[in-house]
VOPAGU-2260 file (C-alpha; in pm, 1 decimal, decimal comma):
REM VOPAGU-2260
SITE   aa  ch    i         X         Y         Z
SITE  MET   A    0   -1814,7    1077,7   -3724,0
SITE  PRO   A    1   -1987,4     823,1   -3488,9
SITE  PRO   A    2   -1861,5     940,0   -3125,5
SITE  ILE   A    3   -1624,3     599,2   -3046,6
SITE  LEU   A    4   -1419,6     768,7   -3380,4
SITE  GLN   A    5   -1386,6    1103,3   -3240,3
SITE  HIS   A    6   -1265,0     971,9   -2888,9
SITE  VAL   A    7    -982,2     734,2   -3041,6
SITE  GLN   A    8    -880,6    1098,0   -3321,8
SITE  GLN   A    9    -845,6    1273,8   -3016,9
SITE  ALA   A   10    -690,0    1017,2   -2799,5
SITE  THR   A   11    -393,6    1025,5   -3038,0
SITE  LYS   A   12    -391,0    1388,7   -3130,9
SITE  MET   A   13    -328,0    1437,5   -2705,2
SITE  MET   A   14     -44,2    1106,1   -2753,1
SITE  SER   A   15      77,9    1196,2   -3083,3
SITE  ARG   A   16     432,8    1075,6   -2967,5
SITE  ARG   A   17     287,1     718,0   -2796,6
SITE  LYS   A   18     173,7     351,1   -3005,5
SITE  ILE   A   19    -215,3     325,3   -2920,0
SITE  LEU   A   20    -346,4     -59,0   -2953,4
SITE  LEU   A   21    -726,1      24,6   -2877,8
SITE  LEU   A   22    -884,0    -297,1   -2755,7
SITE  VAL   A   23   -1248,3    -340,9   -2755,7
SITE  LEU   A   24   -1337,8    -541,4   -2445,4
SITE  GLY   A   25   -1717,5    -494,6   -2502,3
SITE  CYS   A   26   -2042,1    -273,4   -2649,9
SITE  SER   A   27   -1988,5      -3,7   -2370,3
SITE  THR   A   28   -1643,1     -63,6   -2297,1
SITE  VAL   A   29   -1283,2      44,7   -2425,2
SITE  SER   A   30    -954,9     -44,2   -2333,0
SITE  LEU   A   31    -595,1     153,1   -2421,5
SITE  LEU   A   32    -244,5     -66,1   -2378,4
SITE  ILE   A   33     -10,4     255,2   -2424,9
SITE  HIS   A   34     322,5      68,8   -2475,3
SITE  GLN   A   35     527,0     304,9   -2312,0
SITE  GLY   A   36     498,4     273,7   -1974,7
SITE  ALA   A   37     256,3     -40,5   -2008,4
SITE  GLN   A   38       4,9     106,1   -1877,7
SITE  LEU   A   39    -349,7     -74,9   -1898,9
SITE  SER   A   40    -631,6     150,6   -1886,0
SITE  TRP   A   41    -950,7     -35,0   -1783,9
SITE  TYR   A   42   -1195,8     198,4   -1722,3
SITE  PRO   A   43   -1480,2     282,6   -2042,6
SITE  LYS   A   44   -1357,5     607,4   -2111,5
SITE  LEU   A   45   -1599,9     793,5   -2319,6
SITE  PHE   A   46   -1837,1     785,8   -2056,4
SITE  PRO   A   47   -1709,4    1049,0   -1721,4
SITE  LEU   A   48   -1631,8     975,1   -1359,8
SITE  SER   A   49   -1907,0     939,2   -1163,1
SITE  CYS   A   50   -1739,5    1277,8    -955,0
SITE  PRO   A   51   -1666,6    1458,9   -1220,8
SITE  PRO   A   52   -1512,0    1883,9   -1117,2
SITE  LEU   A   53   -1715,6    2116,5   -1069,5
SITE  ARG   A   54   -1757,3    2309,8   -1415,7
SITE  ASP   A   55   -1651,2    2628,5   -1351,6
SITE  SER   A   56   -1257,3    2387,9   -1190,7
SITE  PRO   A   57   -1020,9    2420,5   -1439,7
SITE  PRO   A   58    -853,7    2042,4   -1499,7
SITE  ARG   A   59    -564,3    1945,9   -1252,9
SITE  PRO   A   60    -217,0    1831,6   -1348,2
SITE  LYS   A   61    -174,3    1477,7   -1164,1
SITE  HIS   A   62      63,2    1584,0    -861,0
SITE  MET   A   63     323,2    1366,6    -923,2
SITE  THR   A   64     514,1    1397,8    -566,3
SITE  VAL   A   65     395,0    1131,9    -302,4
SITE  ALA   A   66     463,8    1031,1     -36,1
SITE  PHE   A   67     267,1     725,1     136,8
SITE  LEU   A   68     337,9     641,0     559,8
SITE  LYS   A   69     301,5     265,6     468,9
SITE  THR   A   70     128,1     156,9     853,1
SITE  HIS   A   71     191,0    -262,0     910,0
SITE  LYS   A   72    -158,9    -530,1     805,4
SITE  THR   A   73    -318,2    -202,5     675,0
SITE  ALA   A   74    -334,2    -344,8     341,7
SITE  GLY   A   75     -76,6     -56,7     288,1
SITE  THR   A   76     117,6    -307,4      58,3
SITE  THR   A   77    -145,5    -339,7    -197,2
SITE  VAL   A   78    -145,7      59,2    -124,1
SITE  GLN   A   79     231,2     102,2    -223,2
SITE  ASN   A   80     233,9    -134,0    -553,1
SITE  ILE   A   81     -84,4     120,2    -678,9
SITE  LEU   A   82     234,0     397,0    -642,5
SITE  PHE   A   83     528,3     250,4    -726,7
SITE  ARG   A   84     332,2     117,3   -1037,8
SITE  PHE   A   85     209,6     525,7   -1147,6
SITE  ALA   A   86     564,9     595,8   -1031,2
SITE  GLU   A   87     700,6     387,9   -1336,8
SITE  ARG   A   88     472,0     465,9   -1554,8
SITE  HIS   A   89     594,2     801,1   -1516,4
SITE  ASN   A   90     936,8     781,0   -1503,4
SITE  LEU   A   91     903,4     898,1   -1108,2
SITE  THR   A   92    1222,0     883,5    -929,9
SITE  VAL   A   93    1087,3     619,7    -565,4
SITE  ALA   A   94    1223,3     650,8    -278,1
SITE  LEU   A   95    1415,2     317,5    -182,8
SITE  PRO   A   96    1577,9     188,2     113,2
SITE  HIS   A   97    1987,4     159,2     117,7
SITE  PRO   A   98    2044,7    -211,4     139,8
SITE  SER   A   99    2179,7    -220,6     524,3
SITE  CYS   A  100    1773,5    -205,4     556,0
SITE  GLU   A  101    1643,3    -474,0     312,8
SITE  HIS   A  102    1271,2    -369,2     203,1
SITE  GLN   A  103    1226,3    -109,9     465,8
SITE  PHE   A  104    1320,6     190,7     608,7
SITE  CYS   A  105    1599,3      54,6     891,7
SITE  TYR   A  106    1275,1      -1,7    1073,5
SITE  PRO   A  107    1224,3      21,1    1322,1
SITE  ARG   A  108    1429,2     308,2    1377,9
SITE  ASN   A  109    1278,4     650,5    1336,9
SITE  PHE   A  110    1307,9     762,0    1009,8
SITE  SER   A  111    1601,4     907,2     824,8
SITE  VAL   A  112    1737,3    1072,8     539,4
SITE  HIS   A  113    2094,5     847,6     558,3
SITE  PHE   A  114    1819,3     485,4     550,7
SITE  VAL   A  115    1775,9     642,2     172,3
SITE  HIS   A  116    1976,7     500,5    -151,4
SITE  PRO   A  117    2104,9     776,0    -326,3
SITE  ALA   A  118    2027,0     588,8    -626,8
SITE  THR   A  119    1679,4     710,5    -544,4
SITE  ARG   A  120    1748,8    1045,8    -422,7
SITE  PRO   A  121    1629,3    1256,2    -489,1
SITE  PRO   A  122    1240,9    1132,2    -494,1
SITE  HIS   A  123     875,2    1156,0    -604,0
SITE  VAL   A  124     736,5     884,2    -430,4
SITE  LEU   A  125     822,2     722,0     -97,3
SITE  ALA   A  126     614,8     422,7     -29,8
SITE  SER   A  127     824,8     206,4     160,8
SITE  HIS   A  128     779,0     111,1     599,1
SITE  LEU   A  129     885,5     349,9     785,1
SITE  ARG   A  130     887,1     539,6    1161,4
SITE  PHE   A  131     722,7     856,4    1048,7
SITE  ASP   A  132     928,6    1168,1    1160,5
SITE  ARG   A  133     903,7    1493,1     997,9
SITE  ALA   A  134    1196,8    1609,8     988,8
SITE  GLU   A  135    1355,8    1413,8     808,3
SITE  LEU   A  136    1097,8    1386,0     541,5
SITE  GLU   A  137    1078,0    1699,4     486,0
SITE  ARG   A  138    1424,5    1677,8     395,3
SITE  LEU   A  139    1405,5    1411,4     114,7
SITE  MET   A  140    1026,8    1486,1      -2,4
SITE  PRO   A  141    1037,3    1842,4    -220,6
SITE  PRO   A  142     758,5    2118,8    -136,2
SITE  GLY   A  143     453,3    2035,9    -224,7
SITE  THR   A  144     442,8    1676,5    -137,1
SITE  VAL   A  145     132,5    1510,8     -39,7
SITE  TYR   A  146     132,4    1315,6     245,8
SITE  VAL   A  147    -140,5     969,7     287,0
SITE  THR   A  148    -112,9     739,7     531,2
SITE  ILE   A  149    -373,2     412,4     624,1
SITE  LEU   A  150    -539,6     268,5     909,2
SITE  ARG   A  151    -749,2     -24,5    1027,5
SITE  GLU   A  152    -969,8     -92,7    1302,4
SITE  PRO   A  153    -800,1    -247,5    1552,2
SITE  ALA   A  154    -852,5    -522,5    1660,3
SITE  ALA   A  155    -900,1    -711,5    1275,3
SITE  MET   A  156    -564,5    -507,0    1289,8
SITE  PHE   A  157    -419,4    -708,9    1601,3
SITE  GLU   A  158    -568,0   -1060,3    1486,1
SITE  SER   A  159    -318,4   -1013,4    1142,0
SITE  LEU   A  160     -13,9    -868,9    1431,1
SITE  PHE   A  161     -34,3   -1180,9    1635,9
SITE  SER   A  162    -108,6   -1381,6    1347,3
SITE  TYR   A  163     227,1   -1251,8    1073,7
SITE  TYR   A  164     450,6   -1154,0    1338,2
SITE  ASN   A  165     415,0   -1450,4    1620,4
SITE  GLN   A  166     723,0   -1624,0    1495,1
SITE  TYR   A  167     926,7   -1217,6    1522,7
SITE  CYS   A  168     777,4   -1052,7    1844,0
SITE  PRO   A  169     893,3   -1207,3    2114,6
SITE  ALA   A  170     554,5   -1132,1    2364,7
SITE  PHE   A  171     330,3   -1286,3    2090,2
SITE  ARG   A  172     692,0   -1630,4    2109,5
SITE  ARG   A  173     513,0   -1691,9    2499,7
SITE  VAL   A  174     173,5   -1678,9    2467,0
SITE  PRO   A  175      86,8   -2100,3    2510,7
SITE  ASN   A  176      23,8   -2230,4    2181,1
SITE  ALA   A  177      -9,8   -1989,5    2031,5
SITE  SER   A  178    -258,8   -1838,1    2119,1
SITE  LEU   A  179    -437,1   -1479,4    2089,1
SITE  GLU   A  180    -754,6   -1564,1    2338,7
SITE  ALA   A  181    -443,1   -1623,8    2583,5
SITE  PHE   A  182    -238,8   -1298,9    2511,1
SITE  LEU   A  183    -543,1   -1123,4    2542,2
SITE  ARG   A  184    -662,1   -1228,3    2877,6
SITE  ALA   A  185    -331,2   -1098,9    3037,3
SITE  PRO   A  186    -133,0    -920,4    2769,1
SITE  GLU   A  187     140,0    -799,9    3073,0
SITE  ALA   A  188     222,2   -1146,4    3125,2
SITE  TYR   A  189     377,9   -1145,6    2823,9
SITE  TYR   A  190     512,0    -807,0    2732,5
SITE  ARG   A  191     782,3    -626,4    2742,1
SITE  ALA   A  192     828,5    -237,7    2659,3
SITE  GLY   A  193    1142,8    -178,3    2490,3
SITE  GLU   A  194    1246,4    -513,7    2372,0
SITE  HIS   A  195    1277,7    -568,9    1981,1
SITE  PHE   A  196     999,5    -576,0    1737,3
SITE  ALA   A  197     739,7    -512,3    2109,8
SITE  MET   A  198     588,5    -219,3    1901,1
SITE  PHE   A  199     422,2    -504,2    1684,7
SITE  ALA   A  200     205,6    -633,6    2017,6
SITE  HIS   A  201     109,2    -237,7    2143,1
SITE  ASN   A  202     -54,9     -11,1    1927,2
SITE  THR   A  203     165,8       0,0    1634,1
SITE  LEU   A  204     -19,5     244,9    1433,4
SITE  ALA   A  205      66,2     425,1    1716,7
SITE  TYR   A  206     449,6     367,5    1683,5
SITE  ASP   A  207     415,6     377,2    1306,5
SITE  LEU   A  208     277,4     761,8    1305,2
SITE  GLY   A  209     587,4     844,6    1497,9
SITE  GLY   A  210     392,1     829,3    1884,3
SITE  ASP   A  211     452,3     698,9    2186,2
SITE  ASN   A  212     266,6     352,7    2167,0
SITE  GLU   A  213     374,5     343,6    2593,9
SITE  ARG   A  214     137,9     636,5    2613,2
SITE  SER   A  215    -270,3     548,7    2742,6
SITE  PRO   A  216    -539,9     786,0    2671,3
SITE  ARG   A  217    -690,6     628,7    3008,5
SITE  ASP   A  218    -394,9     784,4    3182,4
SITE  ASP   A  219    -332,3    1089,6    2957,2
SITE  ALA   A  220    -674,1    1239,3    2677,2
SITE  ALA   A  221    -406,0    1555,8    2607,4
SITE  TYR   A  222    -160,2    1270,1    2417,8
SITE  LEU   A  223    -434,5    1095,4    2179,4
SITE  ALA   A  224    -523,7    1455,0    2115,2
SITE  GLY   A  225    -171,1    1596,5    2023,2
SITE  LEU   A  226     -97,9    1341,7    1821,4
SITE  ILE   A  227    -396,2    1325,0    1593,8
SITE  ARG   A  228    -348,1    1736,2    1576,0
SITE  GLN   A  229      24,3    1620,3    1441,2
SITE  VAL   A  230     -91,3    1350,3    1219,5
SITE  GLU   A  231    -392,6    1608,5    1120,9
SITE  GLU   A  232    -106,9    1883,0    1012,3
SITE  VAL   A  233     117,0    1681,5     798,1
SITE  PHE   A  234    -138,1    1348,1     603,6
SITE  SER   A  235    -335,2    1533,1     339,4
SITE  LEU   A  236    -567,4    1179,3     328,4
SITE  VAL   A  237    -590,5     925,7     600,8
SITE  MET   A  238    -728,4     592,5     443,6
SITE  ILE   A  239    -929,0     316,8     638,1
SITE  ALA   A  240    -908,3     -18,2     477,7
SITE  GLU   A  241   -1223,3    -147,9     602,5
SITE  TYR   A  242   -1334,5     104,0     311,1
SITE  PHE   A  243   -1061,5      38,9     108,9
SITE  ASP   A  244   -1271,0     136,3    -293,9
SITE  GLU   A  245   -1371,0     475,7    -137,2
SITE  SER   A  246   -1057,9     540,0      17,6
SITE  LEU   A  247    -926,8     532,8    -336,2
SITE  VAL   A  248   -1185,9     713,2    -476,9
SITE  LEU   A  249   -1067,3    1013,0    -243,0
SITE  LEU   A  250    -745,7     973,0    -313,2
SITE  ARG   A  251    -757,7     980,9    -709,8
SITE  ARG   A  252    -954,1    1283,8    -696,1
SITE  LEU   A  253    -660,6    1427,8    -412,6
SITE  LEU   A  254    -412,2    1364,1    -657,5
SITE  ALA   A  255    -649,6    1423,1   -1014,3
SITE  TRP   A  256    -536,0    1118,6   -1095,9
SITE  ASP   A  257    -724,8     876,0   -1324,3
SITE  LEU   A  258    -950,6     578,7   -1250,7
SITE  ASP   A  259    -714,6     362,6   -1398,7
SITE  ASP   A  260    -423,6     514,1   -1188,8
SITE  VAL   A  261    -578,5     387,7    -891,8
SITE  LEU   A  262    -655,7     -14,4   -1020,6
SITE  TYR   A  263    -464,7    -312,5    -852,2
SITE  ALA   A  264    -492,0    -662,5    -728,2
SITE  LYS   A  265    -528,5    -757,6    -355,5
SITE  LEU   A  266    -116,2    -805,2    -258,6
SITE  ASN   A  267      38,8    -979,4      81,5
SITE  ALA   A  268    -344,4   -1179,8     191,6
SITE  ARG   A  269    -322,8   -1448,2     416,0
SITE  ALA   A  270    -502,5   -1740,8     387,6
SITE  ALA   A  271    -795,3   -1820,6     537,2
SITE  SER   A  272    -634,5   -2123,6     744,7
SITE  SER   A  273    -373,1   -1831,5     886,0
SITE  ARG   A  274    -668,0   -1596,8     998,3
SITE  LEU   A  275    -942,7   -1569,1    1201,3
SITE  ALA   A  276   -1350,4   -1571,7    1059,8
SITE  ALA   A  277   -1485,0   -1365,2    1248,3
SITE  ILE   A  278   -1305,2   -1179,1    1557,4
SITE  PRO   A  279   -1576,9   -1272,7    1873,6
SITE  ALA   A  280   -1692,2    -925,8    2024,4
SITE  ALA   A  281   -1551,5   -1011,0    2389,2
SITE  LEU   A  282   -1192,0   -1147,7    2125,7
SITE  ALA   A  283   -1231,0    -713,2    2002,4
SITE  ARG   A  284   -1316,3    -537,3    2319,4
SITE  ALA   A  285   -1010,4    -667,9    2485,4
SITE  ALA   A  286    -764,6    -564,0    2176,1
SITE  ARG   A  287    -921,7    -211,0    2069,2
SITE  ALA   A  288    -837,8    -214,7    2523,7
SITE  TRP   A  289    -483,2    -335,9    2550,6
SITE  ASN   A  290    -418,2    -109,0    2217,5
SITE  ALA   A  291    -673,8     202,3    2296,5
SITE  LEU   A  292    -423,9     464,5    2121,6
SITE  ASP   A  293    -472,5     264,4    1829,6
SITE  ALA   A  294    -852,1     285,8    1864,1
SITE  GLY   A  295    -882,8     650,1    1998,5
SITE  LEU   A  296    -642,3     701,4    1600,9
SITE  TYR   A  297    -901,0     525,9    1456,0
SITE  ASP   A  298   -1211,3     626,7    1524,1
SITE  HIS   A  299   -1104,7    1011,6    1528,3
SITE  PHE   A  300   -1011,5     941,0    1102,1
SITE  ASN   A  301   -1249,7     633,9    1086,7
SITE  ALA   A  302   -1526,3     991,1    1170,0
SITE  THR   A  303   -1276,9    1232,1     953,3
SITE  PHE   A  304   -1296,5     960,3     637,8
SITE  TRP   A  305   -1713,3     967,1     652,2
SITE  ARG   A  306   -1706,7    1402,6     590,3
SITE  ARG   A  307   -1503,3    1392,2     373,9
SITE  VAL   A  308   -1674,1    1091,8     196,0
SITE  ALA   A  309   -2018,9    1364,2     273,1
SITE  SER   A  310   -1856,2    1633,9     159,0
SITE  ALA   A  311   -1725,0    1468,6    -181,1
SITE  GLY   A  312   -2070,6    1340,6    -184,0
SITE  ARG   A  313   -2162,7     985,9    -110,7
SITE  ALA   A  314   -2339,1     869,7    -395,8
SITE  CYS   A  315   -2119,9     995,7    -588,0
SITE  VAL   A  316   -1814,4     816,9    -367,1
SITE  GLU   A  317   -1996,9     521,8    -329,1
SITE  ARG   A  318   -2077,3     521,7    -773,4
SITE  GLU   A  319   -1765,4     586,3    -839,6
SITE  ALA   A  320   -1587,4     293,7    -583,6
SITE  ARG   A  321   -1841,5      68,2    -756,7
SITE  GLU   A  322   -1665,4     170,2   -1098,3
SITE  LEU   A  323   -1329,0      52,0    -975,2
SITE  ARG   A  324   -1468,1    -235,7    -906,6
SITE  GLU   A  325   -1607,6    -315,4   -1205,1
SITE  ALA   A  326   -1309,2    -193,7   -1366,0
SITE  ARG   A  327   -1050,2    -418,7   -1089,3
SITE  GLU   A  328   -1187,1    -730,9   -1189,2
SITE  ARG   A  329   -1194,2    -660,3   -1625,1
SITE  LEU   A  330    -830,4    -592,1   -1488,8
SITE  LEU   A  331    -759,8    -974,6   -1293,1
SITE  ARG   A  332    -991,3   -1141,6   -1544,7
SITE  ARG   A  333    -798,1   -1015,3   -1822,4
SITE  CYS   A  334    -418,0   -1106,8   -1641,6
SITE  PHE   A  335    -478,7   -1382,4   -1512,6
SITE  GLY   A  336    -798,5   -1569,7   -1609,3
SITE  GLU   A  337   -1190,8   -1587,8   -1639,9
SITE  GLU   A  338   -1176,9   -1711,8   -1254,0
SITE  PRO   A  339    -881,6   -1489,2   -1120,5
SITE  VAL   A  340    -818,8   -1641,8    -774,0
SITE  LEU   A  341    -493,0   -1635,8    -547,5
SITE  ARG   A  342    -338,9   -1871,1    -499,4
SITE  PRO   A  343     -42,2   -2040,8    -236,1
SITE  ALA   A  344     302,2   -1918,8    -267,6
SITE  ALA   A  345     385,4   -2316,4    -340,9
SITE  GLN   A  346     145,3   -2278,1    -663,4
SITE  ILE   A  347     287,0   -1939,9    -819,2
SITE  ARG   A  348     509,8   -2126,5   -1127,8
SITE  THR   A  349     591,6   -1750,2   -1171,8
SITE  LYS   A  350     882,0   -1709,5    -959,6
SITE  GLN   A  351     880,7   -1297,9    -932,3
SITE  LEU   A  352     499,3   -1316,6    -818,6
SITE  GLN   A  353     610,8   -1526,2    -504,1
SITE  PRO   A  354     517,8   -1362,4    -223,4
SITE  TRP   A  355     764,4   -1395,9      90,7
SITE  GLN   A  356     647,0   -1636,1     364,4
SITE  PRO   A  357     645,8   -1544,0     718,5
SITE  SER   A  358     683,2   -1825,1     846,8
SITE  ARG   A  359     518,1   -2203,6     827,4
SITE  LYS   A  360     256,4   -2136,0    1057,4
SITE  VAL   A  361      64,0   -1810,8     784,7
SITE  ASP   A  362      18,1   -1919,8     404,1
SITE  ILE   A  363      90,5   -1554,7     221,3
SITE  MET   A  364    -197,1   -1624,0    -122,3
SITE  GLY   A  365     -82,5   -1466,8    -437,0
SITE  TYR   A  366    -181,2   -1435,9    -820,9
SITE  ASP   A  367       6,4   -1635,7   -1078,2
SITE  LEU   A  368      -7,2   -1531,0   -1499,0
SITE  PRO   A  369    -111,9   -1769,5   -1774,3
SITE  SER   A  370     117,3   -1981,3   -1904,6
SITE  GLY   A  371     258,2   -1832,5   -2291,5
SITE  GLY   A  372     213,2   -1451,8   -2190,0
SITE  ALA   A  373     449,3   -1244,8   -2312,2
SITE  GLY   A  374     468,9    -848,3   -2425,6
SITE  PRO   A  375     341,7    -553,0   -2268,2
SITE  ALA   A  376      30,6    -692,5   -2096,7
SITE  THR   A  377     203,5    -951,0   -1952,0
SITE  GLU   A  378     424,7    -701,6   -1795,4
SITE  ALA   A  379     177,6    -467,6   -1673,4
SITE  CYS   A  380      36,8    -767,8   -1501,4
SITE  LEU   A  381     352,0    -850,4   -1345,0
SITE  LYS   A  382     378,0    -520,8   -1172,3
SITE  LEU   A  383      46,5    -529,8   -1057,5
SITE  ALA   A  384      59,5    -859,6    -851,0
SITE  MET   A  385     413,3    -827,0    -733,7
SITE  PRO   A  386     510,0    -847,7    -388,0
SITE  GLU   A  387     687,3    -595,8    -223,9
SITE  VAL   A  388    1055,4    -739,0    -185,0
SITE  GLN   A  389    1022,4    -810,8    -559,7
SITE  TYR   A  390     957,1    -496,4    -661,2
SITE  SER   A  391    1168,4    -299,4    -472,5
SITE  SER   A  392    1484,3    -467,9    -565,2
SITE  TYR   A  393    1302,0    -461,8    -919,2
SITE  LEU   A  394    1255,7     -58,2    -903,2
SITE  LEU   A  395    1586,8     -44,3    -680,8
SITE  ARG   A  396    1824,8    -192,8   -1018,5
SITE  LYS   A  397    1657,5      17,2   -1260,7
SITE  GLN   A  398    1705,7     297,1   -1121,5
SITE  LYS   A  399    2024,9     229,3   -1080,1
SITE  ARG   A  400    2119,1     204,2   -1465,3
SITE  ARG   A  401    1907,8     483,5   -1533,9
SITE  GLY   A  402    2122,5     700,2   -1262,4
SITE  GLY   A  403    2423,3     505,1   -1470,8
SITE  VAL   A  404    2534,6     282,5   -1151,6
SITE  ARG   A  405    2634,1     -17,1   -1225,3
SITE  VAL   A  406    2460,3    -348,6   -1133,7
SITE  ARG   A  407    2485,1    -765,2   -1131,4
SITE  PRO   A  408    2425,6    -886,5   -1411,7
SITE  GLU   A  409    2163,8   -1085,2   -1382,0
SITE  PRO   A  410    1830,9   -1037,0   -1520,7
SITE  VAL   A  411    1633,8    -839,9   -1336,2
SITE  LEU   A  412    1330,7    -966,1   -1200,3
SITE  ASP   A  413    1446,8   -1308,7   -1135,2
SITE  ASN   A  414    1555,4   -1217,5    -754,7
SITE  PRO   A  415    1600,2   -1488,2    -524,3
SITE  PRO   A  416    1334,2   -1550,1    -239,4
SITE  PRO   A  417    1414,3   -1253,7      13,4
SITE  ARG   A  418    1512,8   -1388,3     351,3
SITE  PRO   A  419    1384,9   -1384,5     698,1
SITE  ILE   A  420    1303,9   -1003,2     854,6
SITE  ARG   A  421    1619,0    -996,7    1107,0
SITE  ALA   A  422    1707,0    -787,4    1396,2
SITE  LEU   A  423    1894,3    -406,7    1269,5
SITE  PRO   A  424    2118,0    -293,3    1410,4
SITE  ARG   A  425    2133,5      23,0    1710,8
SITE  GLY   A  426    2180,1     277,4    1595,4
SITE  PRO   A  427    2281,0     662,7    1835,8
SITE  PRO   A  428    1938,0     831,3    2032,7
SITE  GLY   A  429    1698,5     942,4    1804,4
SITE  HIS   A  430    1735,2     723,6    1482,3
């Protein structure tokens, strides 16, 4: 029997309860469309991954309980989308915020189990913005949950924060002409500690990780070392945004997932006109000095990341990252046309795919579906590019229906434009 027929026969036996449609996209590429869960497979499964487990290691089942600390402006929305789609395909419960918190767990308050919608408890997956609180998360998530997060180089991250939250963070609003250079020349002239949304203007990574963003490693090196230890105790993987595909390879291996499980479309990306093409070296130094705690965290975990890559086999990880990029390109072409491009929200016809715009000065891009599509493939492509607010709303409705909670009768995916970020009510101390 030819090898390809043997593969199809084996897949059919393993998935006898699912309908399999075999799509041949090329002499070496097999794509499977699974009707149950609308999973698209774009990896040539006739061939093994470049980084297989050791031969004497028994295959592990996929790990199903994951908590992702979604940090700000670090490609976290793209990771969140990967986790949301995985949860849907495997009928897992996703922890989602109570409506009073909107689409985040009442950030910037410390996370509390009370911020989780009761229809989404107990969860398998958590991936929405929150301020880390270990005790509260361990109350919510089951034993054996794998904790992961992602960091980004602080200068690039701060430029993105300054642009994205310019209309919400008072420290940024005070700067004449919305000048990042002016802010970094004298940040103390604009910044007020304890002000609402002040954490977007100073050591945001440290704040998201539950640390004190007002501490300076120059004055207290022991504090940074302690915060690093706390992160290492909890998080099994700290991904690095600048090496996103390599990070996903490590994530896939950590969770025993397939390559298809970590395919993605880039989400929440700013238009070129809304960001600096390159951050001048002097500005980058100033940003890192102002965010010294974040810089210390990033430098440590960037080094840790590359030690993990070396342990897995750097050439092996790089080959698999390349395979991930190739499979991703095939998927994007299948979903969004032969030349898939990110579009401004005003040019996106599909309402469910229109990304929220933080202000008139910032353009957030997204993908659009070709006209005339329908069926499981179109549904899978829709989820691939669905922005955070719409996807969170959709999942909440779906899980409420599954739990027997009455929902409004309007179409599940036809959401109104999301409301802008608003001030959150102050909670009791510790929350």
